[in-house]
Steps between C-alpha positions, in 0.01 A plus 500: 500500500255686725414742220447213260275327753287811552490578128380153401255495790345828383472376142364152577265565793200564272547149358493347848873429500699585811874570496710497816864441591688334786837661573713285731820643641766285666364144492692200628555286190779282362633807322524689832648203692768615742402869485366514856697823545227674301244429772660768716369759253140382544302646794318167551844343552476223244464433131162409358401144422375360170175387663435859612528614139266218398246616762505853353452363148210283619343804668522701177359212294214450743385862494306590187428855621863615537668647195792730425678416826854399584540282808843576646669231713803660659504423874459868583786632286278789388518632857873567493 
């Protein structure tokens, strides 16, 4: 997905089109209900919330200068 994002961004930038991605990790949703055991694997100590994903999407949508980026929401899991 990251390669696709960068590839499209490189091809479409000259037309003024930006391409970015938001990559959420463990997010507390109905599908993940009852899986609180997974939070112990996250350095932040909790699962992400849907509104936090929405904030990242809004940030990407509101920035017309950013392109070819992947915003990773993982509570610090990249550190371990």
